[in-house]
PAVO-269045 format. One line per 10 residues: number of its first residue (from 0); their letters; for each residue z, x, y of C-alpha. Coordinates in nm, 3 decimals, decimal comma. Example, Ala and Ser with C-alpha at 12.3 -4.5 7.8 and 13.67 -1.06 7.14 Angstrom:
# PAVO-269045
0	AS	0,780 1,230 -0,450  0,714 1,367 -0,106
END
This chain:
# PAVO-269045
0	MSSIAQKRGF	0,890 1,045 -1,600  1,226 1,203 -1,678  1,166 1,209 -2,056  0,862 1,433 -2,005  1,069 1,675 -1,798  1,330 1,688 -2,074  1,080 1,779 -2,344  0,890 2,040 -2,142  0,969 2,301 -1,884  0,921 2,227 -1,517
10	GATLWEYLTT	0,600 2,432 -1,499  0,439 2,243 -1,786  0,544 1,910 -1,637  0,406 2,007 -1,297  0,073 2,111 -1,452  0,063 1,782 -1,645  0,092 1,584 -1,321  -0,152 1,803 -1,128  -0,420 1,751 -1,394  -0,338 1,402 -1,520
20	IDHKKIAILY	-0,587 1,119 -1,526  -0,344 0,881 -1,700  -0,301 0,575 -1,477  0,073 0,564 -1,549  0,130 0,919 -1,427  -0,100 0,861 -1,129  0,123 0,561 -1,049  0,420 0,799 -1,034  0,224 1,034 -0,806  0,138 0,746 -0,572
30	LLSGGLFFVV	0,500 0,630 -0,563  0,635 0,980 -0,498  0,381 1,056 -0,225  0,401 0,711 -0,068  0,780 0,730 -0,080  0,772 1,068 0,095  0,548 0,936 0,372  0,765 0,622 0,394  1,065 0,844 0,468  0,862 1,040 0,725
40	GGIEAMLIRI	0,750 0,717 0,893  1,109 0,593 0,885  1,234 0,906 1,059  0,968 0,850 1,326  1,088 0,489 1,362  1,446 0,609 1,409  1,334 0,847 1,684  1,162 0,553 1,857  1,474 0,338 1,839  1,702 0,621 1,957
50	QLAQPDNDFV	1,478 0,670 2,261  1,482 0,297 2,342  1,851 0,237 2,266  1,944 0,276 2,632  1,759 0,262 2,965  1,626 0,572 3,140  1,674 0,776 2,822  1,525 1,126 2,803  1,582 1,189 2,430  1,206 1,253 2,393
60	SAGLFNQIIT	0,937 1,301 2,656  0,667 1,044 2,731  0,396 1,254 2,563  0,601 1,315 2,248  0,692 0,945 2,234  0,321 0,858 2,231  0,271 1,095 1,939  0,568 0,949 1,751  0,458 0,584 1,786  0,104 0,677 1,686
70	MHGTTMIFLA	0,212 0,865 1,376  0,472 0,602 1,283  0,215 0,323 1,269  -0,056 0,534 1,109  0,181 0,677 0,848  0,338 0,347 0,752  0,008 0,159 0,714  -0,224 0,420 0,565  0,010 0,668 0,397  0,311 0,461 0,285
80	AMPLLFGFMN	0,240 0,089 0,229  -0,106 0,127 0,073  -0,027 0,412 -0,170  0,299 0,248 -0,276  0,103 -0,067 -0,362  -0,155 0,146 -0,545  0,136 0,290 -0,741  0,230 -0,055 -0,868  -0,135 -0,143 -0,932  -0,179 0,168 -1,147
90	AVVPLQIGAR	0,147 0,115 -1,331  0,102 -0,253 -1,409  -0,253 -0,391 -1,387  -0,407 -0,208 -1,689  -0,108 -0,321 -1,897  -0,135 -0,681 -1,773  -0,500 -0,708 -1,877  -0,452 -0,536 -2,213  -0,649 -0,221 -2,130  -0,583 0,134 -2,249
100	DVAFPFLNSL	-0,677 0,284 -1,912  -0,866 0,210 -1,594  -1,246 0,204 -1,593  -1,286 0,545 -1,425  -0,984 0,765 -1,499  -1,139 1,072 -1,334  -1,213 0,879 -1,014  -0,863 0,733 -1,026  -0,722 1,085 -1,004  -0,973 1,184 -0,735
110	GFWLFFFGGV	-0,876 0,881 -0,527  -0,511 0,984 -0,533  -0,575 1,347 -0,436  -0,806 1,245 -0,152  -0,535 1,016 -0,016  -0,272 1,289 -0,056  -0,466 1,569 0,112  -0,579 1,334 0,390  -0,217 1,244 0,457  -0,104 1,607 0,452
120	FLNLSWFLGG	-0,389 1,702 0,687  -0,289 1,428 0,932  0,076 1,533 0,935  -0,007 1,901 0,981  -0,106 1,800 1,335  0,265 1,816 1,425  0,257 2,193 1,367  -0,093 2,270 1,495  -0,097 2,170 1,860  0,032 1,815 1,860
130	APDAGWTSYA	-0,010 1,486 1,677  -0,250 1,205 1,776  -0,121 1,013 2,076  -0,350 0,711 2,136  -0,160 0,457 1,923  -0,227 0,378 1,556  -0,538 0,183 1,665  -0,670 0,483 1,868  -0,860 0,268 2,117  -1,162 0,463 2,229
140	SLSIYSPGHG	-1,094 0,516 2,598  -0,763 0,683 2,519  -0,872 0,863 2,206  -1,199 1,007 2,336  -1,028 1,177 2,630  -0,707 1,274 2,451  -0,654 1,650 2,499  -0,598 1,885 2,208  -0,687 1,814 1,848  -0,445 1,532 1,763
150	IDFYALGLQI	-0,718 1,266 1,750  -0,938 1,502 1,546  -0,659 1,524 1,289  -0,640 1,143 1,297  -1,014 1,086 1,247  -1,068 1,351 0,979  -0,742 1,281 0,796  -0,808 0,907 0,776  -1,167 0,975 0,672  -1,051 1,179 0,372
160	SGAGTLIAGI	-0,765 0,945 0,285  -0,985 0,637 0,333  -1,241 0,774 0,088  -0,965 0,789 -0,172  -0,866 0,430 -0,099  -1,227 0,311 -0,130  -1,262 0,489 -0,464  -0,939 0,330 -0,589  -1,053 -0,017 -0,481  -1,385 0,013 -0,662
170	NFLVTIINMR	-1,207 0,142 -0,971  -0,975 -0,158 -0,989  -1,261 -0,401 -0,934  -1,456 -0,257 -1,227  -1,144 -0,231 -1,442  -1,048 -0,596 -1,395  -1,404 -0,722 -1,440  -1,489 -0,519 -1,751  -1,170 -0,421 -1,933  -0,975 -0,742 -1,984
180	APGMTYMRMP	-0,853 -0,800 -2,338  -1,035 -1,060 -2,552  -0,929 -1,408 -2,452  -0,818 -1,310 -2,102  -1,047 -1,524 -1,893  -1,024 -1,503 -1,516  -0,801 -1,810 -1,512  -0,560 -1,646 -1,756  -0,511 -1,333 -1,547  -0,160 -1,280 -1,408
190	LFTWTTFVAS	-0,127 -1,336 -1,032  -0,059 -0,970 -0,962  -0,390 -0,883 -1,128  -0,563 -1,155 -0,927  -0,423 -1,031 -0,596  -0,515 -0,672 -0,689  -0,868 -0,794 -0,764  -0,910 -0,972 -0,430  -0,745 -0,689 -0,233  -0,982 -0,441 -0,401
200	ALILFAFPPL	-1,278 -0,656 -0,297  -1,143 -0,653 0,059  -1,120 -0,272 0,044  -1,483 -0,257 -0,067  -1,602 -0,445 0,243  -1,335 -0,352 0,501  -1,323 0,026 0,473  -1,691 0,099 0,550  -1,655 -0,032 0,911  -1,356 0,199 0,959
210	TIGLFLMIFD	-1,553 0,486 0,807  -1,840 0,423 1,050  -1,605 0,395 1,347  -1,431 0,722 1,257  -1,765 0,900 1,219  -1,873 0,777 1,563  -1,541 0,890 1,709  -1,579 1,233 1,547  -1,930 1,268 1,691  -1,807 1,154 2,035
220	RMFGANFFDH	-1,527 1,408 2,044  -1,699 1,702 1,879  -2,059 1,671 1,991  -2,047 1,452 2,303  -2,240 1,170 2,140  -2,102 0,909 2,388  -2,100 0,610 2,153  -1,782 0,483 2,318  -1,810 0,633 2,667  -1,911 0,351 2,901
230	TMGGNTIIWE	-1,994 0,597 3,182  -2,271 0,739 2,962  -2,411 0,410 2,834  -2,168 0,366 2,545  -1,939 0,071 2,480  -1,562 0,108 2,443  -1,523 -0,240 2,295  -1,742 -0,150 1,996  -1,458 0,068 1,864  -1,223 -0,231 1,882
240	HLFWIFGHPE	-1,468 -0,445 1,685  -1,517 -0,178 1,418  -1,146 -0,109 1,394  -1,037 -0,473 1,369  -1,319 -0,574 1,131  -1,132 -0,329 0,909  -0,786 -0,382 1,056  -0,730 -0,749 0,995  -0,853 -0,753 0,633  -0,623 -0,451 0,598
250	VYILVLPAFG	-0,328 -0,682 0,662  -0,435 -0,888 0,360  -0,510 -0,576 0,156  -0,139 -0,508 0,197  0,000 -0,862 0,186  -0,196 -1,002 -0,110  -0,059 -0,754 -0,368  0,284 -0,822 -0,218  0,224 -1,192 -0,286  0,123 -1,094 -0,638
260	IFSEIFPIFS	0,452 -0,910 -0,698  0,653 -1,213 -0,581  0,434 -1,440 -0,797  0,548 -1,238 -1,099  0,915 -1,238 -0,994  0,962 -1,612 -0,933  0,856 -1,724 -1,287  1,055 -1,448 -1,461  1,383 -1,521 -1,284  1,334 -1,900 -1,270
270	RKRLFGYSSM	1,244 -1,910 -1,642  0,952 -2,133 -1,553  0,577 -2,107 -1,546  0,439 -2,042 -1,197  0,381 -2,378 -1,032  0,022 -2,456 -0,935  -0,143 -2,146 -1,088  -0,497 -2,266 -1,015  -0,419 -2,345 -0,653  -0,252 -2,004 -0,617
280	VFATVLIGFL	-0,570 -1,835 -0,739  -0,783 -2,045 -0,504  -0,550 -1,972 -0,211  -0,570 -1,598 -0,287  -0,950 -1,600 -0,285  -0,959 -1,817 0,029  -0,724 -1,581 0,214  -0,953 -1,293 0,121  -1,257 -1,481 0,247  -1,100 -1,600 0,573
290	GFMVWAHHMF	-0,951 -1,256 0,633  -1,295 -1,136 0,749  -1,333 -1,421 1,000  -1,033 -1,364 1,226  -1,055 -1,003 1,352  -1,130 -1,088 1,716  -0,794 -1,264 1,763  -0,678 -0,908 1,838  -0,927 -0,908 2,125  -0,866 -1,238 2,307
300	TTGLGATANA	-0,792 -1,047 2,629  -1,108 -0,831 2,625  -1,332 -1,099 2,779  -1,529 -1,219 2,476  -1,561 -1,563 2,636  -1,423 -1,909 2,567  -1,658 -1,988 2,277  -1,577 -1,673 2,078  -1,206 -1,711 2,151  -1,211 -2,073 2,032
310	IFAVATMAIA	-1,392 -1,988 1,707  -1,152 -1,708 1,618  -0,852 -1,916 1,721  -0,952 -2,195 1,481  -1,018 -1,947 1,198  -0,677 -1,787 1,257  -0,505 -2,122 1,239  -0,700 -2,209 0,922  -0,587 -1,901 0,734  -0,229 -2,026 0,756
320	VPTGVKIFNW	-0,318 -2,314 0,521  -0,369 -2,117 0,195  -0,063 -1,910 0,280  0,134 -2,233 0,313  0,005 -2,340 -0,029  0,157 -2,024 -0,176  0,492 -2,083 -0,004  0,522 -2,434 -0,146  0,417 -2,321 -0,494  0,687 -2,052 -0,496
330	LLTMWGGNIR	0,946 -2,306 -0,385  0,835 -2,550 -0,654  0,846 -2,274 -0,915  1,216 -2,236 -0,838  1,268 -2,615 -0,825  1,453 -2,715 -1,142  1,443 -2,365 -1,280  1,726 -2,173 -1,444  1,747 -1,918 -1,162  1,902 -1,576 -1,214
340	FATPMIYAVA	1,972 -1,385 -0,894  1,895 -1,033 -1,008  1,797 -0,789 -0,734  1,419 -0,861 -0,748  1,486 -1,235 -0,720  1,714 -1,188 -0,418  1,434 -1,004 -0,240  1,188 -1,278 -0,339  1,407 -1,561 -0,210  1,477 -1,377 0,116
350	FIPTFVAGGV	1,107 -1,308 0,158  1,013 -1,676 0,196  1,191 -1,761 0,525  1,121 -1,412 0,659  0,749 -1,431 0,600  0,732 -1,789 0,724  0,885 -1,671 1,053  0,623 -1,397 1,078  0,345 -1,641 0,995  0,461 -1,898 1,253
360	TGVMQAAAPL	0,457 -1,640 1,533  0,107 -1,544 1,415  -0,014 -1,902 1,448  0,141 -1,911 1,795  -0,076 -1,617 1,895  -0,383 -1,792 1,753  -0,369 -2,003 2,069  -0,572 -1,781 2,304  -0,402 -1,898 2,629  -0,057 -1,811 2,489
370	DYQLHDSYFI	-0,188 -1,480 2,357  -0,284 -1,387 2,715  0,089 -1,395 2,793  0,213 -1,232 2,472  -0,056 -0,970 2,419  0,068 -0,608 2,413  0,430 -0,718 2,455  0,719 -0,665 2,216  0,658 -1,016 2,084  0,353 -0,871 1,907
380	VAHFHYVIVG	0,561 -0,584 1,770  0,814 -0,834 1,633  0,544 -1,052 1,475  0,366 -0,759 1,314  0,684 -0,618 1,161  0,793 -0,959 1,033  0,465 -0,976 0,840  0,444 -0,615 0,721  0,812 -0,529 0,668  0,924 -0,884 0,592
390	GVVLALLAGL	0,630 -0,930 0,354  0,506 -0,598 0,221  0,816 -0,376 0,231  1,040 -0,645 0,080  0,781 -0,680 -0,197  0,774 -0,304 -0,252  1,152 -0,293 -0,285  1,151 -0,597 -0,515  0,867 -0,454 -0,724  1,044 -0,119 -0,754
400	HLYWPIMTNK	1,348 -0,287 -0,911  1,133 -0,515 -1,126  0,893 -0,256 -1,267  1,123 0,048 -1,274  1,190 -0,008 -1,648  0,817 0,001 -1,726  0,780 0,333 -1,546  1,103 0,504 -1,659  1,250 0,298 -1,947  1,562 0,261 -1,731
410	LLSETMGKWT	1,708 0,011 -1,485  1,816 0,067 -1,128  2,177 -0,021 -1,054  2,211 -0,389 -0,968  2,518 -0,324 -0,752  2,349 -0,053 -0,546  2,033 -0,264 -0,537  2,224 -0,550 -0,375  2,382 -0,313 -0,123  2,035 -0,186 -0,036
420	FWLFFIGFHL	1,910 -0,542 0,002  2,185 -0,666 0,232  2,184 -0,359 0,456  1,804 -0,355 0,481  1,768 -0,731 0,521  2,038 -0,772 0,787  1,919 -0,457 0,964  1,561 -0,579 0,959  1,642 -0,910 1,130  1,869 -0,741 1,382
430	TFFIQHFLGL	1,593 -0,496 1,466  1,295 -0,725 1,498  1,417 -1,080 1,566  1,556 -0,972 1,902  1,221 -0,812 1,990  1,064 -1,158 2,022  1,291 -1,216 2,320  1,216 -0,871 2,461  0,848 -0,969 2,455  0,917 -1,303 2,624
440	LGMPRRVFTY	1,115 -1,114 2,888  0,808 -0,904 2,960  0,877 -0,572 2,784  0,541 -0,409 2,707  0,487 -0,232 2,375  0,442 0,146 2,369  0,659 0,214 2,678  0,883 0,516 2,630  1,162 0,406 2,863  1,267 0,127 3,101
450	GADQGWDTFN	1,497 0,071 3,396  1,856 -0,046 3,373  1,781 -0,334 3,611  1,518 -0,502 3,387  1,759 -0,685 3,155  1,628 -0,528 2,835  1,910 -0,283 2,760  2,138 -0,505 2,546  1,855 -0,636 2,331  1,720 -0,285 2,276
460	LISSSGAVLM	2,063 -0,158 2,175  2,096 -0,441 1,920  1,747 -0,359 1,787  1,834 0,010 1,748  2,161 -0,078 1,572  1,966 -0,280 1,317  1,741 0,019 1,249  2,050 0,221 1,154  2,142 -0,042 0,892  1,787 -0,032 0,750
470	AAGVIILLVN	1,808 0,346 0,723  2,143 0,320 0,544  1,988 0,078 0,293  1,703 0,318 0,220  1,949 0,607 0,169  2,141 0,399 -0,089  1,811 0,320 -0,261  1,728 0,692 -0,286  2,072 0,760 -0,437  2,014 0,472 -0,679
480	IVMSLMSKDY	1,681 0,622 -0,787  1,830 0,968 -0,847  2,124 0,826 -1,045  1,889 0,616 -1,258  1,668 0,914 -1,339  1,973 1,116 -1,442  2,108 0,833 -1,657  2,077 0,827 -2,036  2,080 0,447 -2,057  1,740 0,340 -2,190
490	VGRDPWGDGR	1,654 -0,028 -2,187  1,355 -0,078 -2,419  1,099 -0,355 -2,412  1,137 -0,663 -2,190  1,463 -0,554 -2,022  1,485 -0,868 -1,805  1,465 -1,084 -2,117  1,223 -1,331 -1,963  0,901 -1,130 -1,929  0,592 -1,350 -1,943
500	TLEWAIPQPV	0,291 -1,117 -1,932  0,154 -0,838 -2,149  0,317 -0,543 -1,970  0,656 -0,657 -2,101  0,532 -0,669 -2,463  0,465 -0,295 -2,492  0,729 -0,078 -2,662  0,919 0,161 -2,434  0,851 0,425 -2,325  0,492 0,306 -2,280
510	PFYNFEKTPL	0,263 0,519 -2,505  -0,009 0,715 -2,326  -0,268 0,492 -2,498  -0,081 0,170 -2,392  -0,191 -0,048 -2,687  -0,236 0,072 -3,046  -0,449 -0,236 -3,111  -0,623 -0,443 -2,846  -0,421 -0,763 -2,793  -0,567 -1,111 -2,820
520	VRGLDTFWIE	-0,481 -1,335 -2,525  -0,420 -1,696 -2,624  -0,322 -1,843 -2,289  -0,164 -1,789 -1,951  0,170 -1,603 -1,978  0,062 -1,447 -2,308  0,387 -1,272 -2,395  0,591 -1,585 -2,322  0,367 -1,792 -2,550  0,406 -1,548 -2,838
530	KQEGNEEGMV	0,784 -1,531 -2,795  0,809 -1,910 -2,803  0,612 -1,911 -3,128  0,849 -1,660 -3,284  0,612 -1,362 -3,282  0,853 -1,069 -3,281  0,591 -0,823 -3,159  0,505 -1,049 -2,867  0,134 -1,000 -2,930  -0,140 -1,094 -3,168
540	YAEPLGDIHM	-0,430 -0,855 -3,204  -0,806 -0,877 -3,168  -0,880 -0,570 -3,384  -0,738 -0,375 -3,677  -0,564 -0,043 -3,627  -0,818 0,235 -3,566  -0,872 0,566 -3,395  -0,818 0,565 -3,018  -1,044 0,759 -2,780  -0,872 0,902 -2,472
550	PNNSIIPLIM	-1,015 1,111 -2,183  -0,913 1,471 -2,118  -0,697 1,580 -1,826  -0,876 1,763 -1,546  -0,784 1,981 -1,247  -1,123 1,912 -1,086  -1,016 1,604 -0,882  -0,745 1,808 -0,711  -0,991 2,091 -0,639  -1,254 1,853 -0,499
560	AFGLFVAAFG	-1,002 1,692 -0,263  -0,864 2,032 -0,161  -1,216 2,143 -0,074  -1,254 1,857 0,175  -0,908 1,940 0,313  -1,023 2,298 0,383  -1,360 2,183 0,521  -1,186 1,945 0,764  -1,019 2,240 0,935  -1,354 2,408 0,970
570	AMYHQDEGKG	-1,511 2,094 1,115  -1,236 2,039 1,370  -1,244 2,349 1,586  -1,530 2,452 1,812  -1,695 2,789 1,841  -1,616 2,813 2,213  -1,243 2,800 2,138  -1,252 3,148 1,993  -1,219 3,017 1,641  -1,557 3,108 1,502
580	WTLIFLIIGL	-1,390 3,185 1,174  -1,341 2,812 1,124  -1,710 2,788 1,033  -1,615 2,992 0,729  -1,349 2,730 0,648  -1,612 2,457 0,666  -1,852 2,643 0,436  -1,580 2,744 0,189  -1,437 2,392 0,175  -1,775 2,233 0,113
590	LITLGSMAVR	-1,856 2,494 -0,152  -1,526 2,423 -0,328  -1,596 2,049 -0,331  -1,964 2,072 -0,426  -1,896 2,346 -0,681  -1,625 2,146 -0,854  -1,856 1,843 -0,857  -2,122 2,057 -1,023  -1,874 2,182 -1,282  -1,774 1,824 -1,352
600	SLKDDLGYHV	-2,134 1,715 -1,399  -2,208 2,003 -1,639  -1,884 1,980 -1,835  -1,901 1,822 -2,179  -1,597 1,601 -2,121  -1,601 1,368 -2,419  -1,225 1,332 -2,446  -1,035 1,332 -2,773  -0,937 1,100 -3,056  -0,592 0,987 -3,157
610	HKEDLPSYKG	-0,629 0,924 -3,531  -0,480 0,605 -3,664  -0,279 0,806 -3,918  -0,084 0,948 -3,623  0,003 0,611 -3,473  0,356 0,471 -3,523  0,249 0,148 -3,691  0,024 0,318 -3,948  0,145 0,219 -4,295  -0,029 0,419 -4,560
620	GNE	-0,373 0,349 -4,423  -0,368 -0,017 -4,525  -0,429 -0,158 -4,176
END
């Protein structure tokens, strides 16, 4: 990233990133955008903890607090965690499978810009009348009758952003199925590729229910369709079903790639092959399958009946089994290994007890009678954050340190990385462990204040103090990133010294075509095998050196996404609000999108060739 900026002016670099369809640059765009939204969501979290740090606090009003908690959850799930994971998928998966690009580079770019403009649209609600205020789940009774346009921003913004996510999921599915290097059978794929594959399949089936639910909500709010209004023959609970049929697989869409990152870290820093590879693959697929059979455990208190509650309780308990298989395999990977506690490995080791704690409290809630007591209390908040922060965010931080050299040809500071870890890790447990007890003491979630006589004040103060430590850790991480980008210390190929898979075999900085010659995969942990056999290049090849065909950059994905962004404003306001001009926005936005699609379909976009004479390893044309 920084090397490009050094060779070109800022304007040329900016244009390169606005028009790029290179998966490595799109990875940078995902990480930058996801990182920005992560900071925004973190600021919202700090506002929540400041408000709750003491009883009877009036730091923010009740209405603003509802907006903050809604935007915090929505931002962190849809606009931070998912795009950051997509950043790692784009940066690593094509390299791991020996591909020169993803299957659909143009759609890859379109998926990013749809996510980005959807996220910007959602956050503009802060400045245009108020943010959504019905919680990140936007349960229908609250959301249908919410005044203003906050929920409209929510529905339309997530619709645009979700379309980008669906496109990205399909793209990775096709890429992994069709573009693996010769010899890379499914059972030779690295675990991060496997978890990306299963998570992408979950996206394919989980996002359509959310899309349908959002459309119904849009029609309810804008046209009085009454799908969810029980006074007009609708059914409020249908929204909950649609949301959670998406929402619980969404947890595994986030957690499975996190598992994949840790499954790459443990072998590298234990200097051992991953224990039980086949069972890890089976457990990954089983988690994906069972993930669609547990959604109603979020709805035990809605009156589904004893039979439905029992079925979903059993399914919820069952899904803990393949997760337990993974935990034991990670432990056995470390067993007898030559462990090196670099920053990624510290995160990985700390992840195991943290995630186990989150999983145990999840199994507790699988018991429907207990869930009746714990539902909508701070116990649920604690459990959810132990899974998402203790699982996904720790993986994101570990993956950032692990894969930073592949993206920048530099390392992050180990000293600052350890400071970030300890501040974030201690702060995390201070913040959320205590919330289990707040829930057991009866504190409901989503309350904006509480009385001094309820016995919750000390625990809330401890929780808010932990959030300050987490924020300090993130600030050190940002400083670490800036210092690394400004550094002149380049690390070259395989900087950790124990890389096992193909992404570590590529010379640094990674060429835009990834591989001059398609590699031949001769087993699991391909790069490790070749190093043990004394192959200095770390690869053997399935083809001779030849010309390489690469696709052209294009500004059209950005324009298409921007068109939907403009059209969403036109769709949101009603004629009777004195904003008749918004119909013009709708028409212009749709014309921009449809027109750019037409240009794309008519454009002779055959790409270009990199001639083998121009490749570094060309030796007089004798290849």
